[in-house]
C-alpha positions, 0 to 999 in steps of 0.5 A: 500500500502506498504511503500517504504523507501529510506535511505540517507546519505552523506560522506566527509563532514569533509574532507579537499579535493574534493567533498561531496558525498551522496547516496540514497538506497531503498531495494528490498525484499531479502536484509538481513538487519542484515549485515548492519552497519554505514560505519565508523564501518566497515573495508574497505574490508567489506564496499566493499563486502557490497557495491556490495551486497547492489547494487545488492539487492537495487535501489540506486543512488549517488549524489555529490556536487563539490569543487566549490559548497562547496566553493560557498554554504558552506559544509552544503548546498553542502551536502544537494545538494548532497543528493537532487541529489541522491534522484532525481536520484533514479529509483523508487520513495520512499514514505518516505525518511529518512535522516541521520542528523538533516536537510533535503534538500528542494525537492517538492513532497517527504516525507522527515524526518531526523533521528539523528544518522540514520546511526546507527538506520536505515538499509537503511541509513546504506546502503546509507552510505556504498555506498557513502563512497566506491564511494568517497574513490575510487575517493580520491584514484584516486586523491591521485595518482597525489598527493602522498605526502598527503597520501589521500589514507590513510586519505581520505583527512581528517585533520590528522597530516600527511596531515596537515604537508604535506600541510605546507610542499608542499602547498595547491593543486587544490583539497583542500577546501580553505574555510575550516579553516585549509586550509584558515588559512594556506593561510591567516595566519593573 
């Protein structure tokens, strides 16, 4: 029997705002793997083109963990929760699940294996990273319309100089991860 491999990756772990996203992808036979790269190495436009291509030629799903879950469980456990949700939402059950990083979520009856730098080595993980990144970027862009002074549409909520300067000037929003050190330090300077 042919192995059915799912690739899983998360995005938004280092961001200072919003939820963390994960995607799971199983390729259908006609997908050209040569086009795929880690989402961080692609332009926004290329990610969006590839996202459509991957979705059309794969079984895929997205999972997320909310800001509240990140603050309750910590970012690592929230990332694993988002991955677990993405894996469980797949319409086809994989025989093997390859996960980017050095940890796997706990799920019964799945053969899970982590792959360090998997987004650079395993096309299915690269595809998952692209889908997750495009989905989270769309959400952050929507969030940025209400909070234009923070330039989230350009920095995706990461701790750039401009973003940190905006937090100091305009304060912390409801979307900021208050347990993350830059935000926590601004809220409790001592």
